[in-house]
C-alpha positions in Angstrom: 0.0 0.1 0.1 1.0 3.5 -1.3 3.0 4.7 2.7 0.7 8.0 2.3 -2.5 6.1 2.0 -1.2 4.1 5.1 -1.6 6.8 7.2 -4.8 8.0 5.8 -6.4 4.5 6.8 -5.0 4.9 10.5 -6.7 8.6 10.1 -10.0 7.3 8.9 -10.1 4.3 11.3 -9.6 6.7 14.3 -12.5 9.0 13.0 -14.5 5.9 12.2 -14.5 4.6 16.1 -15.5 8.2 16.7 -18.3 7.6 14.5 -19.3 4.6 15.3 -19.6 5.6 19.3 -21.5 8.8 18.1 -24.3 6.0 16.0 -25.3 4.5 18.9 -25.6 6.8 20.9 -27.8 9.2 18.6 -30.3 10.5 20.7 -27.6 12.3 22.4 -25.6 14.0 19.7 -26.2 17.6 19.5 -26.2 19.1 15.8 -26.7 22.3 14.3 -27.9 23.8 11.2 -25.6 25.5 9.2 -28.0 26.3 6.2 -30.9 25.1 5.0 -30.8 21.2 4.9 -26.9 21.5 6.0 -26.3 20.1 9.3 -23.1 19.5 11.4 -22.5 17.4 14.7 -20.6 17.4 17.3 -18.9 13.9 15.7 -18.0 15.6 12.8 -16.0 17.8 14.6 -14.5 15.2 16.8 -14.1 12.9 13.6 -12.1 15.9 11.9 -10.2 16.5 15.1 -8.7 12.8 15.1 -8.2 13.0 11.2 -6.2 16.2 11.4 -4.1 15.1 14.6 -2.8 11.7 12.7 -2.2 13.5 9.7 -0.3 16.6 11.2 1.6 14.4 13.1 3.3 12.4 10.4 3.1 15.0 8.0 3.7 18.5 9.8 4.4 20.4 6.5 0.9 19.2 4.6 -1.7 21.8 4.3 -5.2 20.2 5.6 -8.6 21.4 4.2 -11.7 20.0 6.1 -15.2 20.4 5.7 -15.3 22.3 9.5 -12.4 23.7 10.1 -11.2 25.4 7.0 -8.2 25.0 6.1 -4.7 24.4 8.4 -1.2 25.2 7.0 1.3 23.2 7.7 4.7 24.3 8.8 7.0 25.2 6.0 8.2 22.6 3.6 11.5 22.8 2.5 11.2 19.9 -0.3 9.1 22.8 -2.3 6.2 19.8 -2.9 2.9 21.0 -2.2 0.7 18.4 -0.4 -3.2 19.1 -0.1 -5.1 16.7 2.4 -8.6 17.6 1.1 -10.9 15.7 4.1 -14.4 14.9 4.6 -15.3 13.7 8.4 -18.8 12.6 8.0 -20.1 12.4 4.4 -23.7 12.1 4.5 -24.4 13.7 8.0 -28.3 14.0 7.7 -28.3 10.0 7.0 -26.0 10.3 9.9 -28.4 12.1 12.2 -31.5 10.4 10.9 -30.2 6.5 11.5 -29.4 5.9 7.8 -26.5 3.9 7.8 -25.4 5.7 4.2 -22.2 8.0 5.3 -18.7 7.3 5.2 -15.3 9.0 6.2 -13.2 10.7 3.0 -9.8 11.7 2.9 -7.9 12.8 -0.2 -4.1 13.5 -0.8 -3.3 16.4 -3.9 0.5 16.7 -4.7 0.7 19.8 -6.4 -2.3 20.2 -7.8 -2.7 16.4 -8.6 -5.0 13.9 -6.9 -2.5 11.0 -5.5 -4.0 9.2 -2.7 -8.2 8.5 -2.1 -10.1 7.0 0.6 -13.3 6.3 1.1 -14.3 4.1 4.6 -17.9 3.5 5.8 -17.1 2.5 9.1 -20.7 1.1 10.0 -20.3 -1.7 6.9 -16.6 -1.6 7.5 -15.6 -1.3 3.5 -13.0 0.5 2.9 -12.4 2.3 -0.4 -8.8 3.1 -1.7 -6.8 4.0 -4.5 -3.4 5.6 -5.2 -2.6 6.9 -8.9 -1.3 4.4 -11.0 -2.0 1.5 -8.5 -6.0 0.6 -9.0 -9.1 0.7 -6.7 -9.6 -1.9 -4.1 -12.4 -2.5 -1.9 -10.9 -4.4 1.6 -7.8 -4.7 0.3 -9.0 -6.4 -3.1 -9.1 -4.8 -6.5 -12.4 -3.7 -8.1 -13.1 -2.4 -11.5 -16.5 -0.9 -12.7 -19.0 -2.9 -14.6 -19.2 -3.2 -18.1 -22.7 -2.2 -18.7 -23.5 -0.8 -22.2 -27.8 -0.8 -21.6 -29.3 2.1 -20.2 -32.4 0.8 -20.0 -30.6 -1.4 -17.5 -29.0 0.9 -15.6 -29.3 2.5 -12.5 -27.8 6.3 -11.7 -27.1 7.7 -8.6 -27.8 11.7 -7.9 -28.3 14.3 -5.5 -30.2 17.4 -5.1 -28.7 20.8 -5.0 -30.6 21.4 -1.7 -27.1 24.7 -1.1 -28.2 26.1 -4.1 -31.8 26.2 -4.7 -31.7 28.2 -7.8 -30.4 24.4 -9.4 -33.4 23.0 -8.4 -35.4 23.7 -11.7 -32.2 22.3 -13.7 -32.4 19.2 -11.9 -35.5 18.5 -12.4 -35.4 18.5 -15.5 -32.2 16.4 -15.6 -34.2 13.6 -13.6 -37.2 13.6 -16.1 -34.9 12.9 -19.0 -33.0 10.6 -17.7 -35.4 8.9 -16.6 -36.5 8.0 -20.1 -33.2 6.7 -21.3 -32.3 4.9 -18.2 -34.0 2.4 -16.0 -34.1 4.2 -12.2 -32.3 6.7 -9.8 -31.3 6.2 -6.6 -30.5 9.4 -3.9 -28.8 8.1 -1.6 -27.3 10.6 0.1 -23.5 10.5 0.1 -21.4 11.5 -3.0 -17.9 10.1 -1.6 -20.2 7.0 -1.6 -22.0 7.2 -4.8 -18.6 7.6 -6.6 -17.2 4.6 -5.3 -20.7 2.6 -5.5 -19.6 2.9 -9.4 -16.0 2.3 -9.4 -17.2 -1.2 -7.6 -20.2 -1.5 -9.8 -22.7 -1.1 -7.4 -24.0 1.6 -9.8 -24.2 2.1 -13.0 -23.5 6.0 -13.0 -23.1 9.2 -11.1 -24.0 12.6 -11.5 -24.6 15.6 -9.0 -24.1 19.6 -9.4 -22.6 22.1 -6.5 -20.7 19.7 -4.5 -18.0 20.9 -2.3 -13.7 19.4 -3.0 -14.0 17.4 0.0 -17.3 15.5 -0.7 -15.8 14.2 -4.2 -11.6 14.6 -4.2 -10.9 11.1 -2.8 -14.0 9.5 -4.8 -13.1 10.9 -8.4 -9.4 8.8 -7.9 -10.8 5.7 -6.5 -13.4 5.9 -9.6 -11.0 6.4 -11.8 -8.6 3.8 -10.9 -11.4 1.8 -11.5 -11.6 2.4 -15.1 -14.6 5.4 -14.2 -15.1 8.0 -17.0 -15.1 11.2 -14.5 -15.8 14.0 -16.0 -17.8 17.8 -15.2 -21.4 18.6 -17.1 -19.4 20.3 -20.2 -17.1 16.8 -19.9 -14.1 18.7 -19.0 -12.0 18.3 -16.0 -13.0 20.7 -13.7 -14.8 18.7 -11.4 -13.0 20.4 -8.3 -13.2 23.8 -9.2 -16.9 23.9 -10.3 -18.4 21.2 -8.2 -20.0 19.4 -11.3 -19.5 15.5 -11.7 -20.6 12.9 -14.6 -19.4 9.5 -14.2 -19.9 6.2 -15.9 -18.0 3.5 -17.6 -17.0 4.4 -21.4 -20.2 3.6 -22.7 -23.0 4.9 -20.4 -20.6 8.1 -19.9 -21.6 8.8 -23.4 -25.2 8.9 -23.2 -25.7 10.4 -19.8 -23.4 13.3 -20.8 -25.3 13.5 -23.9 -28.5 13.9 -22.3 -27.2 16.4 -19.5 -26.0 18.5 -22.7 -29.4 18.4 -24.6 -31.1 19.1 -21.3 -28.8 21.8 -19.5 -31.0 24.9 -19.3 -29.5 27.6 -21.1 -29.8 31.8 -19.8 -31.1 34.1 -21.8 -30.7 37.3 -21.7 
């Protein structure tokens, strides 16, 4: 295993223990609503602290970008390499707070602006998705590949709703209507990190979503790519982390998914 992935695994397991304990005591968990529908709990905060403690102990010069605490600069790095950890301690907080076992820890590492390591850990089902650039993707240490489904009518797509950006809701409704004419069905599971991993291992045939944050998707993007998934933004470019939009599927279905999205994108008129 990549040495930095080994440290990420240790950090994820520490966060996982915090989350598992909190999940057993949900009635005692304190939570706040950061914005309509967007929650943060004491468990999110404790899990992020656990991750940062492990990463900073091993890599004190690395920058850490976390959902809850923002950016923490590392000590000056004489080597000149720019390392950034991008972490979501609990992707799927709303699910967690409702007792729905669909959430995960997400940890990614970028070196000089390029994703190098990705890890997504589901602490309830004890499923660890990992990838290092050029070394493939694994689930609990076993190699995974996306499926080879070619028929949209037999395919299930994962998605999410842009509740933080209500101005995009009309666009999402239009996409959903169009895609249900092409594909078998849609699922809204509640964790983009896991959705990307599910495409990577073939549980979902495709996934798309708008207006996500880098910590929601960074790790999952690399895991999916290393499993043979085509991952783009809505315009079939590669600015997913900049724009927060993701379209991913195997090479056959990606063409259909991307074309349907393009044909049903609402254009602004002046």
